[in-house]
C-alpha positions as CSV (number, residue, x, y, z in Angstrom):
1,M,82.8,207.3,1.0
2,T,85.7,204.7,1.0
3,P,85.4,201.0,1.0
4,P,86.5,199.4,3.7
5,P,90.0,197.4,4.4
6,P,90.9,194.6,3.0
7,T,89.5,191.2,5.4
8,W,92.7,188.9,6.1
9,I,92.0,185.0,7.2
10,T,94.9,184.2,9.6
11,H,97.0,181.2,9.3
12,K,98.4,179.1,11.6
13,P,102.4,178.9,10.7
14,G,103.0,175.3,9.7
15,D,99.6,174.7,9.2
16,P,99.3,173.4,5.2
17,M,98.6,176.0,2.4
18,P,94.1,177.0,2.9
19,C,94.1,177.2,-1.0
20,E,94.6,175.6,-4.3
21,G,98.4,176.2,-5.3
22,N,97.7,177.9,-8.7
23,T,95.0,181.1,-6.4
24,K,96.6,184.2,-6.6
25,V,96.7,185.6,-3.1
26,F,98.3,188.3,-0.8
27,V,100.1,187.5,2.2
28,K,100.6,189.3,5.5
29,L,104.1,188.0,7.2
30,S,105.0,187.0,11.1
31,N,107.9,189.9,10.3
32,G,105.0,192.6,9.7
33,M,105.6,192.3,6.1
34,E,102.0,192.6,3.5
35,T,102.9,192.0,-0.1
36,K,102.1,194.7,-2.5
37,S,101.2,192.1,-5.1
38,P,99.1,188.8,-5.9
39,M,101.0,185.9,-6.1
40,K,100.3,182.5,-6.8
41,A,99.5,180.9,-3.4
42,K,102.2,177.9,-4.0
43,Q,105.1,180.6,-3.9
44,W,105.1,180.9,-0.4
45,L,106.3,178.3,2.1
46,W,102.5,177.9,4.3
47,D,104.0,175.0,6.4
48,I,107.1,176.3,7.6
49,C,107.3,178.4,10.7
50,S,110.3,181.2,10.3
51,A,110.8,184.7,11.0
52,G,108.9,185.4,7.9
53,S,106.1,183.0,8.4
54,V,102.5,183.4,6.7
55,V,100.3,184.4,9.3
56,G,97.3,186.1,7.2
57,W,96.4,186.4,3.5
58,R,93.2,187.0,1.5
59,Y,92.1,185.9,-2.5
60,A,93.6,188.8,-4.9
61,E,91.1,187.9,-7.1
62,T,87.0,187.0,-6.5
63,T,84.5,185.1,-8.8
64,I,80.9,185.9,-9.0
65,F,78.9,183.0,-10.2
66,H,75.5,183.5,-11.6
67,S,72.6,181.2,-11.9
68,N,70.4,181.3,-14.5
């Protein structure tokens, strides 16, 4: 059985960065490009509208919290 494809969170170009700057993310750009390697969110221009604007993103790392 293969896992489902990753779910992208929609981002409206021009809106502020939706997570902490040091969070590692994958991004999808308006020109159709998707990153293959995770990068820190602060490396992308979230609040700029251009040909390569961020239109989708997802966390590269997940953290599971256990309560005792």
